VOVEXSE-919881 format. One record per atom (N, C-alpha, C): residue number from 0; atom name; y, z, x. Coordinates in steps of 0.02 Angstrom, whole numbers, plus 50000, padded with zeros to 5 digits. Last residue first. Example, Ala and Ser with C-alpha at 12.3 -4.5 7.8 and 13.67 -1.06 7.14 Angstrom:
residues 2
NODE num atomo     v     w     u
NODE   1     N 49888 50354 50642
NODE   1    CA 49947 50357 50684
NODE   1     C 50002 50394 50645
NODE   0     N 49716 50390 50660
NODE   0    CA 49775 50390 50615
NODE   0     C 49835 50390 50660
//
This chain:
residues 75
NODE num atomo     v     w     u
NODE  74     N 50390 49939 50234
NODE  74    CA 50358 49991 50278
NODE  74     C 50286 50000 50259
NODE  73     N 50510 49812 50237
NODE  73    CA 50444 49836 50210
NODE  73     C 50417 49883 50262
NODE  72     N 50666 49759 50177
NODE  72    CA 50629 49794 50230
NODE  72     C 50567 49823 50200
NODE  71     N 50765 49616 50148
NODE  71    CA 50714 49661 50127
NODE  71     C 50685 49696 50186
NODE  70     N 50930 49553 50097
NODE  70    CA 50876 49570 50147
NODE  70     C 50825 49616 50120
NODE  69     N 50979 49486 49985
NODE  69    CA 51013 49482 50050
NODE  69     C 50965 49501 50107
NODE  68     N 50944 49391 49845
NODE  68    CA 50914 49443 49889
NODE  68     C 50951 49436 49960
NODE  67     N 51035 49359 49703
NODE  67    CA 51023 49342 49771
NODE  67     C 50998 49404 49810
NODE  66     N 50976 49329 49539
NODE  66    CA 51007 49376 49588
NODE  66     C 50986 49359 49657
NODE  65     N 50909 49258 49438
NODE  65    CA 50979 49240 49455
NODE  65     C 51013 49289 49501
NODE  64     N 50781 49264 49409
NODE  64    CA 50821 49288 49360
NODE  64     C 50896 49285 49379
NODE  63     N 50730 49211 49532
NODE  63    CA 50719 49173 49471
NODE  63     C 50764 49195 49413
NODE  62     N 50755 49312 49624
NODE  62    CA 50796 49254 49625
NODE  62     C 50789 49210 49561
NODE  61     N 50649 49397 49588
NODE  61    CA 50716 49419 49577
NODE  61     C 50765 49358 49579
NODE  60     N 50539 49317 49622
NODE  60    CA 50547 49342 49555
NODE  60     C 50618 49364 49537
NODE  59     N 50562 49304 49759
NODE  59    CA 50566 49247 49717
NODE  59     C 50574 49266 49641
NODE  58     N 50534 49437 49802
NODE  58    CA 50602 49409 49809
NODE  58     C 50612 49350 49763
NODE  57     N 50397 49437 49773
NODE  57    CA 50441 49486 49738
NODE  57     C 50514 49461 49742
NODE  56     N 50353 49342 49866
NODE  56    CA 50343 49333 49795
NODE  56     C 50388 49377 49752
NODE  55     N 50389 49406 49984
NODE  55    CA 50425 49341 49967
NODE  55     C 50414 49328 49892
NODE  54     N 50303 49510 49993
NODE  54    CA 50373 49526 49980
NODE  54     C 50410 49464 49960
NODE  53     N 50150 49465 49904
NODE  53    CA 50192 49467 49964
NODE  53     C 50265 49486 49945
NODE  52     N 50004 49538 49832
NODE  52    CA 50071 49505 49825
NODE  52     C 50107 49514 49893
NODE  51     N 49878 49593 49867
NODE  51    CA 49888 49552 49805
NODE  51     C 49950 49511 49806
NODE  50     N 49891 49658 49985
NODE  50    CA 49829 49614 49977
NODE  50     C 49837 49567 49914
NODE  49     N 49998 49743 49967
NODE  49    CA 50008 49682 50007
NODE  49     C 49950 49634 50003
NODE  48     N 50052 49811 49829
NODE  48    CA 49988 49804 49862
NODE  48     C 49994 49738 49900
NODE  47     N 50204 49908 49832
NODE  47    CA 50162 49855 49811
NODE  47     C 50102 49847 49854
NODE  46     N 50343 49999 49772
NODE  46    CA 50281 50000 49811
NODE  46     C 50239 49942 49786
NODE  45     N 50525 49991 49786
NODE  45    CA 50458 49987 49751
NODE  45     C 50402 49989 49800
NODE  44     N 50696 49979 49754
NODE  44    CA 50643 50010 49792
NODE  44     C 50577 50005 49752
NODE  43     N 50837 49879 49765
NODE  43    CA 50774 49892 49729
NODE  43     C 50726 49922 49775
NODE  42     N 51015 49901 49759
NODE  42    CA 50949 49901 49793
NODE  42     C 50895 49908 49747
NODE  41     N 51150 49929 49739
NODE  41    CA 51124 49864 49732
NODE  41     C 51060 49852 49771
NODE  40     N 51202 50056 49732
NODE  40    CA 51185 50034 49798
NODE  40     C 51163 49959 49801
NODE  39     N 51218 50066 49589
NODE  39    CA 51275 50077 49637
NODE  39     C 51264 50052 49707
NODE  38     N 51083 50044 49543
NODE  38    CA 51141 50005 49521
NODE  38     C 51199 50009 49574
NODE  37     N 50931 50030 49599
NODE  37    CA 50987 50076 49609
NODE  37     C 51049 50035 49600
NODE  36     N 50780 50023 49519
NODE  36    CA 50837 49981 49536
NODE  36     C 50898 50028 49540
NODE  35     N 50616 50055 49561
NODE  35    CA 50680 50087 49547
NODE  35     C 50740 50040 49570
NODE  34     N 50449 50059 49533
NODE  34    CA 50504 50015 49535
NODE  34     C 50570 50054 49515
NODE  33     N 50337 50131 49518
NODE  33    CA 50373 50142 49581
NODE  33     C 50439 50104 49581
NODE  32     N 50265 50100 49407
NODE  32    CA 50299 50163 49406
NODE  32     C 50345 50172 49466
NODE  31     N 50199 49975 49449
NODE  31    CA 50250 49981 49397
NODE  31     C 50293 50042 49399
NODE  30     N 50175 49908 49598
NODE  30    CA 50160 49972 49562
NODE  30     C 50216 49985 49514
NODE  29     N 50129 49739 49602
NODE  29    CA 50183 49790 49609
NODE  29     C 50166 49849 49567
NODE  28     N 50027 49657 49568
NODE  28    CA 50022 49690 49634
NODE  28     C 50078 49739 49645
NODE  27     N 50122 49534 49483
NODE  27    CA 50058 49566 49494
NODE  27     C 50055 49598 49563
NODE  26     N 50281 49557 49415
NODE  26    CA 50245 49527 49472
NODE  26     C 50177 49569 49482
NODE  25     N 50351 49625 49323
NODE  25    CA 50305 49573 49298
NODE  25     C 50266 49542 49356
NODE  24     N 50437 49709 49390
NODE  24    CA 50377 49739 49359
NODE  24     C 50326 49687 49340
NODE  23     N 50536 49618 49423
NODE  23    CA 50496 49647 49476
NODE  23     C 50433 49673 49447
NODE  22     N 50590 49591 49295
NODE  22    CA 50564 49536 49338
NODE  22     C 50515 49563 49389
NODE  21     N 50634 49714 49252
NODE  21    CA 50578 49684 49215
NODE  21     C 50548 49628 49257
NODE  20     N 50735 49740 49348
NODE  20    CA 50677 49787 49342
NODE  20     C 50619 49754 49305
NODE  19     N 50825 49636 49322
NODE  19    CA 50790 49639 49388
NODE  19     C 50727 49681 49381
NODE  18     N 50863 49669 49192
NODE  18    CA 50832 49603 49206
NODE  18     C 50791 49606 49269
NODE  17     N 50920 49796 49205
NODE  17    CA 50863 49787 49163
NODE  17     C 50826 49719 49179
NODE  16     N 51028 49764 49290
NODE  16    CA 50974 49814 49313
NODE  16     C 50911 49805 49272
NODE  15     N 51105 49690 49211
NODE  15    CA 51075 49658 49273
NODE  15     C 51016 49702 49294
NODE  14     N 51154 49777 49123
NODE  14    CA 51101 49734 49100
NODE  14     C 51070 49695 49154
NODE  13     N 51256 49843 49191
NODE  13    CA 51191 49879 49179
NODE  13     C 51136 49834 49154
NODE  12     N 51335 49735 49312
NODE  12    CA 51325 49761 49244
NODE  12     C 51259 49792 49235
NODE  11     N 51340 49693 49445
NODE  11    CA 51403 49705 49409
NODE  11     C 51394 49735 49340
NODE  10     N 51283 49720 49609
NODE  10    CA 51266 49716 49536
NODE  10     C 51332 49734 49498
NODE   9     N 51296 49620 49754
NODE   9    CA 51327 49673 49712
NODE   9     C 51305 49666 49641
NODE   8     N 51133 49563 49807
NODE   8    CA 51207 49555 49799
NODE   8     C 51233 49608 49755
NODE   7     N 51013 49684 49868
NODE   7    CA 51037 49628 49826
NODE   7     C 51112 49617 49836
NODE   6     N 50883 49734 49970
NODE   6    CA 50954 49736 49963
NODE   6     C 50978 49672 49922
NODE   5     N 50737 49818 49942
NODE   5    CA 50768 49755 49937
NODE   5     C 50840 49761 49925
NODE   4     N 50613 49904 50018
NODE   4    CA 50680 49914 49994
NODE   4     C 50712 49842 50001
NODE   3     N 50440 49946 49991
NODE   3    CA 50492 49897 50009
NODE   3     C 50557 49919 49980
NODE   2     N 50283 50000 50048
NODE   2    CA 50344 50014 50012
NODE   2     C 50398 49968 50034
NODE   1     N 50111 49956 50026
NODE   1    CA 50171 49952 50064
NODE   1     C 50230 49974 50019
NODE   0     N 49941 50001 50043
NODE   0    CA 50001 50002 50000
NODE   0     C 50063 50002 50045
//
């Protein structure tokens, strides 16, 4: 299991938070209960199973709903 912090462009509205959270949670391999979107910091923290999904797949899911990923760190 890996944990990731994804830095996004500045979030401007609370509905952005909902969209990003549901996009990330819809990715197979992401631990649903671990997804936290931090509005003020414009970050997403989550745990995922690297055998099932890659950080790139998670980034693509965020990009698909219209938000730019600036950088990701995986531990």
